[in-house]
Rosetta silent file (secondary structure, phi, psi, omega in degrees, C-alpha in Angstrom):
SEQUENCE: MKQQAEHSESNSATIPIESVADILERELNTVIKEWLSRVELESDLTAVPLNFQQRTGHLPALLHDVIKRLRLNAGTKAPISKIAAQHGDLRHKQGYTVAMAVEESRLLQVSIFTILHKNVKHLEFNALLPDVVTIADEVDAQLKEQMLRFMAANKKN
SCORE:     score description
SCORE:     0.000 S_00000001
   1 L     0.000  109.408  178.302   10.948   17.470    5.059 S_00000001
   2 L   -98.260  140.353 -178.218   12.659   14.908    2.832 S_00000001
   3 E  -112.661  161.093  173.375   15.701   13.014    3.790 S_00000001
   4 E  -113.544  138.343  176.850   18.084   11.125    1.466 S_00000001
   5 E  -115.774  148.186  175.567   19.027    7.439    1.835 S_00000001
   6 E   -75.655  132.380  178.167   21.806    5.583    0.125 S_00000001
   7 L   -75.275  133.696 -170.525   20.605    3.307   -2.571 S_00000001
   8 L   -76.567   -9.383  178.359   21.949   -0.223   -2.002 S_00000001
   9 L   -82.425  170.966 -170.339   22.788   -0.873   -5.646 S_00000001
  10 L   -68.029  -13.379 -178.454   26.183   -0.188   -7.099 S_00000001
  11 L   -77.922   -6.663  175.974   25.208    3.103   -8.708 S_00000001
  12 L    55.084   24.882  170.863   25.163    4.809   -5.318 S_00000001
  13 L   -66.373  154.856  176.137   22.118    6.876   -6.292 S_00000001
  14 E   -93.805  141.594  175.221   20.055    8.434   -3.685 S_00000001
  15 E  -112.818  128.546  178.662   16.387    7.649   -3.088 S_00000001
  16 E   -70.807  140.203  179.382   14.290   10.387   -1.481 S_00000001
  17 E  -102.066  136.514 -173.934   12.633    9.229    1.719 S_00000001
  18 E  -130.811  160.149  173.470    9.100   10.587    2.186 S_00000001
  19 L   -79.372  161.195  175.698    6.420   10.550    4.805 S_00000001
  20 H   -59.957  -42.367  177.160    3.313    8.389    4.154 S_00000001
  21 H   -59.919  -44.273 -176.289    1.299   11.588    3.744 S_00000001
  22 H   -64.517  -48.279 -176.708    3.757   12.937    1.052 S_00000001
  23 H   -61.672  -43.812  178.528    3.626    9.584   -0.787 S_00000001
  24 H   -63.593  -35.655  176.712   -0.220    9.497   -0.700 S_00000001
  25 H   -67.400  -42.107 -175.274   -0.413   13.119   -1.941 S_00000001
  26 H   -70.035  -41.132 -172.450    2.033   12.364   -4.726 S_00000001
  27 L   -97.994   22.570 -174.228    0.268    9.137   -5.629 S_00000001
  28 H   -54.985  -55.516 -176.708   -3.341   10.399   -5.169 S_00000001
  29 H   -62.624  -38.418  178.731   -4.412    9.556   -8.779 S_00000001
  30 H   -57.200  -43.247 -175.438   -2.630    6.161   -8.589 S_00000001
  31 H   -64.845  -46.434 -176.284   -4.576    5.358   -5.424 S_00000001
  32 H   -69.056  -39.615  174.041   -7.921    6.244   -7.122 S_00000001
  33 H   -62.266  -45.227  172.395   -7.021    4.131  -10.202 S_00000001
  34 H   -53.052  -53.117  175.069   -6.002    1.240   -7.961 S_00000001
  35 H   -51.489  -50.204 -178.454   -9.217    1.583   -6.056 S_00000001
  36 H   -68.338  -33.913  176.009  -11.418    1.686   -9.206 S_00000001
  37 H   -62.279  -38.940 -178.594   -9.655   -1.419  -10.682 S_00000001
  38 H   -71.654  -39.583  177.168  -10.509   -3.223   -7.502 S_00000001
  39 H   -63.432  -42.047 -175.038  -14.154   -1.932   -7.504 S_00000001
  40 H   -63.162  -21.082  178.410  -14.596   -2.909  -11.051 S_00000001
  41 L   -84.631   -4.306 -174.585  -13.879   -6.582  -10.077 S_00000001
  42 L  -108.236  110.829 -177.634  -16.752   -6.557   -7.609 S_00000001
  43 H   -65.675  -31.246 -176.855  -20.072   -7.448   -9.313 S_00000001
  44 H   -64.202  -38.507  177.664  -22.151   -6.306   -6.363 S_00000001
  45 H   -77.580  -34.947 -178.296  -20.611   -2.825   -6.706 S_00000001
  46 H   -82.121   -2.298  173.400  -20.707   -2.558  -10.431 S_00000001
  47 L   -69.535  -18.676  174.021  -24.472   -3.660  -10.388 S_00000001
  48 L   -97.881  103.067  179.466  -25.051    0.091   -9.682 S_00000001
  49 L   -65.382  110.315  179.886  -24.118    1.739  -13.016 S_00000001
  50 L  -127.511  147.525  173.886  -22.021    4.806  -12.352 S_00000001
  51 L   -78.593  178.954  179.555  -19.786    6.847  -14.576 S_00000001
  52 H   -57.227  -45.196 -179.673  -16.095    7.527  -13.498 S_00000001
  53 H   -65.660  -45.010  177.690  -17.072   10.820  -11.768 S_00000001
  54 H   -64.135  -34.390  177.677  -20.010    9.384   -9.938 S_00000001
  55 H   -80.149  -33.070 -173.802  -17.967    6.443   -8.751 S_00000001
  56 H  -117.690   -3.756 -177.241  -14.745    8.159   -7.870 S_00000001
  57 L   -56.679  -28.733  179.140  -15.610   11.859   -7.340 S_00000001
  58 L   -81.848  -16.166 -171.934  -15.585   11.634   -3.546 S_00000001
  59 H   -64.984  -45.559 -178.919  -12.139    9.965   -3.398 S_00000001
  60 H   -55.433  -47.105 -178.887   -9.834   13.067   -3.731 S_00000001
  61 H   -67.859  -42.912  175.474  -11.508   14.762   -0.743 S_00000001
  62 H   -61.235  -41.704  178.017  -11.659   11.639    1.396 S_00000001
  63 H   -66.075  -37.829  178.040   -8.018   10.949    0.625 S_00000001
  64 H   -64.659  -31.050  175.655   -7.058   14.635    1.419 S_00000001
  65 H   -63.490  -44.542  173.810   -8.854   14.081    4.843 S_00000001
  66 H   -50.038  -59.405 -177.020   -6.553   10.981    5.250 S_00000001
  67 H   -59.627  -41.543  174.578   -3.530   13.015    4.385 S_00000001
  68 H   -66.772  -35.955  176.215   -4.475   15.958    6.754 S_00000001
  69 H   -58.465  -48.582 -179.656   -4.993   13.379    9.513 S_00000001
  70 H   -58.082  -33.741 -176.743   -1.521   11.983    8.930 S_00000001
  71 L   -86.945   -3.336  178.797   -0.107   15.445    9.257 S_00000001
  72 L   -73.796  147.876  175.632   -1.719   16.257   12.536 S_00000001
  73 L   -64.388  150.115 -179.918    0.503   16.394   15.606 S_00000001
  74 L   -54.446  137.412  179.200    0.244   13.305   17.803 S_00000001
  75 L    88.924  -13.407 -175.878   -2.669   13.621   20.265 S_00000001
  76 L   -74.045  134.845  178.041   -4.556   16.114   18.188 S_00000001
  77 L   -76.706  130.437 -178.263   -8.230   15.192   17.834 S_00000001
  78 L   -78.121  143.325  176.314   -9.066   14.636   14.220 S_00000001
  79 L   -70.975  154.291  175.001  -12.073   16.586   12.726 S_00000001
  80 L   -73.769  137.544  174.171  -15.079   14.674   11.518 S_00000001
  81 L   -72.549  101.938  178.587  -15.077   14.258    7.824 S_00000001
  82 H   -65.955  -33.170  177.043  -17.929   16.245    6.290 S_00000001
  83 H   -68.269  -29.330  177.229  -17.288   14.768    2.822 S_00000001
  84 H   -65.668  -42.941  178.239  -17.751   11.255    4.285 S_00000001
  85 H   -59.841  -50.051  174.366  -21.132   12.230    5.527 S_00000001
  86 H   -56.571  -39.712 -178.463  -22.070   13.696    2.128 S_00000001
  87 H   -63.439  -39.108  177.210  -20.758   10.507    0.478 S_00000001
  88 H   -54.582  -52.419  177.914  -23.024    8.455    2.705 S_00000001
  89 H   -56.337  -41.705 -175.701  -26.030   10.460    1.430 S_00000001
  90 H   -66.829  -43.827 -177.019  -24.888   10.176   -2.111 S_00000001
  91 H   -67.806  -33.396  176.578  -24.378    6.402   -2.101 S_00000001
  92 H   -57.497  -50.682 -175.117  -27.819    6.023   -0.423 S_00000001
  93 H   -68.575  -26.905  178.365  -29.468    7.971   -3.232 S_00000001
  94 H   -71.875  -21.877  177.612  -27.371    5.969   -5.801 S_00000001
  95 L   103.401   18.690 -178.578  -28.915    2.732   -4.429 S_00000001
  96 L   -80.237  156.309  177.076  -26.026    1.244   -2.575 S_00000001
  97 L   -95.964  171.098  174.023  -26.524   -1.023    0.447 S_00000001
  98 H   -59.330  -41.511  178.286  -24.624   -0.777    3.733 S_00000001
  99 H   -57.614  -44.458 -177.791  -22.619   -3.839    2.688 S_00000001
 100 H   -62.741  -46.069  179.598  -21.624   -2.161   -0.616 S_00000001
 101 H   -58.348  -44.977 -177.768  -20.462    1.027    1.204 S_00000001
 102 H   -66.187  -41.165  178.724  -18.380   -1.097    3.670 S_00000001
 103 H   -58.536  -44.940 -178.910  -16.846   -2.958    0.763 S_00000001
 104 H   -58.029  -45.396 -177.314  -15.811    0.301   -0.929 S_00000001
 105 H   -63.155  -38.733  177.367  -14.175    1.480    2.240 S_00000001
 106 H   -62.030  -42.268 -179.410  -12.317   -1.792    2.588 S_00000001
 107 H   -66.478  -32.466  179.174  -11.101   -1.533   -0.984 S_00000001
 108 H   -67.702  -42.369  173.586   -9.892    1.917   -0.259 S_00000001
 109 H   -55.912  -43.379 -179.119   -7.683    0.729    2.611 S_00000001
 110 H   -66.817  -38.881 -178.300   -6.300   -2.075    0.415 S_00000001
 111 H   -68.698  -44.542  174.131   -5.601    0.330   -2.322 S_00000001
 112 H   -58.330  -44.090  179.715   -3.821    2.763   -0.047 S_00000001
 113 H   -68.030  -37.684 -179.675   -1.695    0.017    1.487 S_00000001
 114 H   -63.038  -44.559  175.740   -0.937   -1.415   -1.959 S_00000001
 115 H   -66.447  -38.409  169.363    0.397    1.936   -3.098 S_00000001
 116 H   -62.294  -35.293  177.143    2.513    2.292   -0.015 S_00000001
 117 H   -66.022  -39.435 -179.526    3.929   -1.148   -0.613 S_00000001
 118 H   -73.362  -16.057  178.111    4.860   -0.149   -4.183 S_00000001
 119 L  -110.733   27.261 -173.869    6.662    2.924   -2.746 S_00000001
 120 H   -54.562  -37.457  179.854    8.358    0.982    0.034 S_00000001
 121 H   -65.074  -17.248  179.053   11.829    2.273   -0.947 S_00000001
 122 H   -98.558   -5.982 -171.719   10.711    5.792   -0.305 S_00000001
 123 E   -78.328  146.935  173.694    8.920    5.243    3.078 S_00000001
 124 L   -82.933   94.481 -174.617   10.068    6.820    6.338 S_00000001
 125 H   -64.680  -25.571  178.553    9.998    3.627    8.274 S_00000001
 126 H   -65.132  -21.758  179.937   10.071    5.052   11.771 S_00000001
 127 H  -102.541  -10.119 -166.942    6.604    6.501   11.184 S_00000001
 128 H   -62.016  -51.214 -177.069    5.125    3.710    9.010 S_00000001
 129 H   -67.385  -39.503  170.801    3.307    1.626   11.607 S_00000001
 130 H   -57.992  -40.770 -177.631    1.830    4.575   13.457 S_00000001
 131 H   -72.836  -29.494  175.807    0.674    6.012   10.082 S_00000001
 132 H   -68.598  -36.963  170.748   -0.848    2.755    9.070 S_00000001
 133 H   -65.129  -43.804  175.452   -2.896    2.749   12.258 S_00000001
 134 H   -55.245  -49.343  177.100   -3.850    6.393   11.512 S_00000001
 135 H   -54.431  -50.911 -178.688   -4.941    5.502    8.073 S_00000001
 136 H   -59.544  -42.557 -179.768   -7.079    2.579    9.194 S_00000001
 137 H   -65.121  -41.454 -174.768   -8.616    4.787   11.964 S_00000001
 138 H   -73.291  -46.005 -177.908   -9.436    7.736    9.663 S_00000001
 139 H   -63.191  -29.929  174.970  -10.948    5.454    6.820 S_00000001
 140 H   -75.513  -36.882  176.006  -13.004    3.697    9.505 S_00000001
 141 H   -65.070  -38.341  179.577  -14.095    6.995   11.022 S_00000001
 142 H   -66.824  -41.908  176.662  -15.101    8.147    7.555 S_00000001
 143 H   -61.105  -38.732  178.204  -17.121    4.922    7.122 S_00000001
 144 H   -57.090  -48.121  179.716  -18.808    5.623   10.386 S_00000001
 145 H   -58.726  -42.153  177.442  -19.891    9.083    9.179 S_00000001
 146 H   -57.201  -46.121 -179.974  -21.182    7.520    5.976 S_00000001
 147 H   -72.776  -31.178  171.992  -23.214    5.003    7.760 S_00000001
 148 H   -56.462  -44.259 -179.907  -24.715    7.447   10.162 S_00000001
 149 H   -68.247  -41.267 -174.813  -26.009    9.468    7.192 S_00000001
 150 H   -64.627  -43.346 -179.170  -26.982    6.337    5.341 S_00000001
 151 H   -72.515  -32.574  174.976  -29.069    5.058    8.293 S_00000001
 152 H   -62.497  -39.623  178.805  -30.622    8.493    8.799 S_00000001
 153 H   -67.618  -38.427  179.607  -31.697    8.461    5.128 S_00000001
 154 H   -61.854  -39.801  179.920  -33.089    5.003    5.594 S_00000001
 155 H   -63.690  -33.441 -179.979  -35.187    6.229    8.642 S_00000001
 156 H   -70.576  -24.707 -171.684  -36.734    9.036    6.390 S_00000001
 157 L   -89.074    0.000    0.000  -37.906    6.584    3.761 S_00000001
């Protein structure tokens, strides 16, 4: 459900107001590019040579889990992200450390919030802070699932 807001400039154009979930869905590829540009600045992450698909292939599904979580009714228990657990297995096989996985997760949150900031004129402000909390909670829950699988893989070796 989109609302219209008056644009404060003299042209009186209207700016569509969107939910955080709608913005993230619309800007999915931009979030991924933002994340990748941040990852490429981190020598510890790029020390593991991966192509674009190997490095970013998990992101669309993880971001869709975030978007689904944002659209849940308040008080609804969020499902555990299966893709996050699979991603933990993958990163372990690719030679990542726990610290590297944590850094990737941190960069994902920074990238999401950067894209929201770039879309500030479109944001539905009454839901912004609760949605920011939900994003942080979901990304951290995904990281927990990754780490559980990562640590289980370490015990096998």
